[in-house]
C-alpha positions in Angstrom: -9.8 -12.7 -18.2 -11.5 -11.3 -15.1 -14.7 -13.0 -14.0 -15.9 -9.8 -12.5 -18.2 -7.3 -14.2 -18.7 -3.7 -13.3 -21.3 -3.0 -10.5 -24.5 -1.1 -11.2 -24.7 0.9 -8.0 -28.4 1.6 -8.3 -29.5 -1.9 -9.2 -27.0 -4.2 -7.5 -27.1 -2.9 -3.9 -30.0 -1.7 -1.8 -30.4 -0.2 1.7 -31.7 -3.5 3.1 -28.2 -5.0 2.6 -27.0 -2.7 5.3 -28.8 -4.9 7.8 -25.8 -7.1 8.1 -22.7 -8.7 6.5 -23.0 -12.1 4.7 -23.0 -15.0 7.2 -20.1 -16.7 5.3 -18.0 -13.6 5.8 -18.9 -13.4 9.5 -17.8 -17.0 10.0 -14.6 -16.4 8.0 -13.7 -13.3 10.1 -14.5 -15.2 13.3 -12.3 -18.2 12.4 -9.4 -15.9 11.5 -9.9 -13.4 14.4 -10.4 -10.4 12.0 -11.6 -7.1 13.4 -13.6 -5.6 10.5 -15.2 -2.1 10.5 -18.7 -1.6 12.0 -21.4 -1.6 9.4 -22.6 1.8 10.5 -19.3 3.5 9.4 -18.4 4.6 5.9 -15.8 1.8 5.6 -18.3 -0.7 6.9 -21.0 0.3 4.4 -18.5 0.1 1.6 -17.3 -3.3 2.8 -20.9 -4.4 3.1 -21.6 -3.3 -0.5 -18.6 -5.2 -1.8 -19.4 -8.4 0.1 -23.0 -8.4 -1.2 -21.9 -7.9 -4.8 -19.2 -10.7 -4.9 -19.0 -10.9 -8.7 -18.8 -7.1 -9.3 -15.9 -4.7 -9.3 -16.1 -1.0 -8.2 -14.5 1.9 -10.1 -13.8 5.3 -8.7 -17.0 6.7 -10.3 -19.0 3.8 -8.8 -17.6 4.7 -5.4 -18.5 8.3 -5.9 -22.0 7.4 -6.9 -22.4 5.0 -3.9 -21.4 7.5 -1.2 -23.7 10.1 -2.8 -26.6 7.7 -3.0 -26.2 6.6 0.6 -25.2 10.0 2.0 -21.9 8.9 3.3 -19.5 11.7 4.3 -16.0 11.3 2.9 -13.3 13.4 1.2 -12.3 10.5 -1.1 -14.9 7.8 -1.7 -12.4 5.2 -3.1 -10.5 5.1 0.2 -13.6 3.4 1.7 -13.3 0.6 -0.9 -9.6 0.0 -1.4 -8.2 -0.2 2.1 -9.7 -3.5 3.3 -6.4 -5.4 3.0 -5.1 -3.3 5.9 -7.3 -5.1 8.4 -6.9 -8.6 6.9 -9.0 -9.5 3.8 -7.5 -9.9 0.4 -8.7 -7.6 -2.4 -8.3 -7.1 -6.1 -4.9 -6.4 -7.6 -6.4 -5.2 -10.9 -5.7 -1.5 -11.4 -8.9 0.6 -11.2 -11.1 -2.4 -10.3 -11.9 -2.8 -6.6 -13.4 -6.0 -5.3 -12.9 -8.6 -2.5 -11.6 -12.0 -3.6 -14.0 -14.9 -3.2 -13.7 -17.4 -1.7 -12.3 -15.1 1.0 -8.6 -15.0 1.6 -6.4 -13.5 4.2 -4.2 -10.6 3.1 -0.5 -10.5 3.7 -1.1 -7.6 6.2 -3.0 -9.9 8.5 -0.4 -12.6 8.3 2.4 -10.2 8.8 0.8 -8.6 11.9 -0.2 -11.8 13.6 1.9 -12.2 16.7 4.1 -9.3 15.5 5.8 -7.5 18.3 9.1 -5.9 19.2 11.7 -8.4 20.4 12.7 -6.7 23.6 11.4 -4.8 26.6 9.5 -1.6 26.5 12.6 0.2 27.9 14.7 -1.3 25.1 12.2 -0.3 22.5 12.1 3.3 23.7 15.9 3.4 23.8 16.0 2.3 20.2 13.4 4.9 19.1 15.5 7.6 20.8 18.6 6.4 19.0 16.9 6.5 15.6 15.5 9.9 16.4 18.9 11.3 17.4 20.5 9.9 14.2 17.8 11.5 12.0 18.3 14.8 13.9 22.1 14.8 13.5 22.1 13.6 9.9 19.2 15.7 8.5 17.7 18.2 10.9 20.8 19.8 12.3 22.8 20.0 9.1 23.3 23.6 8.0 21.7 24.7 4.8 25.1 25.6 3.2 26.2 22.0 3.7 23.4 20.5 1.7 24.4 19.2 -1.7 22.8 18.9 -5.2 22.5 15.4 -6.5 20.9 13.5 -9.4 17.7 11.7 -8.8 18.7 9.0 -11.2 22.5 8.5 -11.4 22.3 6.4 -14.6 20.4 9.2 -16.5 22.1 11.8 -18.7 19.3 14.3 -17.8 20.9 17.4 -16.3 17.7 19.4 -16.0 16.0 20.4 -12.7 13.6 17.4 -13.1 16.5 15.1 -12.3 18.1 17.2 -9.5 17.5 16.9 -5.8 18.7 18.7 -2.7 20.3 16.4 -0.1 22.3 16.5 3.2 25.8 15.0 2.9 24.7 11.6 4.5 23.0 10.8 1.2 26.2 11.0 -0.8 27.1 7.4 -0.1 23.8 6.3 -1.8 23.9 8.5 -4.9 25.5 6.1 -7.3 23.5 3.1 -6.2 20.0 4.4 -5.7 17.4 6.4 -7.6 15.9 9.2 -5.4 12.2 9.9 -5.7 12.7 12.8 -3.4 15.2 13.9 -0.7 14.5 10.9 1.5 12.8 8.2 -0.6 15.0 6.0 -2.7 14.9 2.8 -4.7 17.9 0.7 -5.9 19.2 1.1 -9.4 18.9 -2.2 -11.5 22.6 -2.9 -10.8 22.1 -2.4 -7.0 18.9 -4.5 -7.1 20.8 -7.4 -8.7 23.6 -7.1 -6.2 21.2 -7.2 -3.3 19.3 -10.1 -4.7 22.4 -12.1 -5.4 23.6 -11.6 -1.9 20.2 -12.5 -0.4 19.7 -9.0 0.9 16.7 -8.2 -1.1 13.4 -8.1 0.8 11.2 -8.8 -2.2 9.0 -11.9 -2.0 8.9 -14.4 -4.8 5.4 -13.1 -5.6 6.6 -9.5 -5.9 9.5 -10.6 -8.1 7.1 -12.5 -10.4 4.9 -9.4 -10.7 7.8 -7.2 -11.7 9.0 -9.8 -14.2 5.5 -10.1 -15.7 5.2 -6.4 -16.0 8.6 -5.9 -17.5 7.8 -8.5 -20.1 4.9 -6.4 -21.3 7.1 -3.4 -22.1 8.0 -2.8 -25.7 11.7 -2.0 -25.1 
């Protein structure tokens, strides 16, 4: 059971808290070389609010109320509260509940990006980019419309309606029996392909991700 309770935007956070981030957070960020948003920005104010309410979670309606109360300009309030993993601090994985884990933890984004760089010269990197761009151009952009083909989004489905059909260039034909297409470009492996990839050590899923999928599938009443 979650130890977090829903925030009361009016009572749990005040303007005075914008005076600074908690000292413990500042120390954590300094020790891990984290570059967090300035407290004067919308992201910074949302971060500040979450850090000063460590035992509370924020819903979309709470985020909307917060930005309105503090006159923060944004097109989507929840984006200010649910993107902090991008710069390095671990946040909630509970759907619809946004909070920062305490004690503070580093997100995988920070660990992944630390010392992350292209293994080659700038010239080699640009040459590789040009190669990828030319491949995309040849396989997708320059293909005549009359050469595009109609395929099934899910090759294992018996659905022959327009909901399960997708337009694709010929290059995608080699993937059609092995992948489910969310759209023309985005695909995910079928269960059979996923098993084959995992058994041949070609799956990029981490053990933690596999456990999450296992736990979710076990909740389904199939």
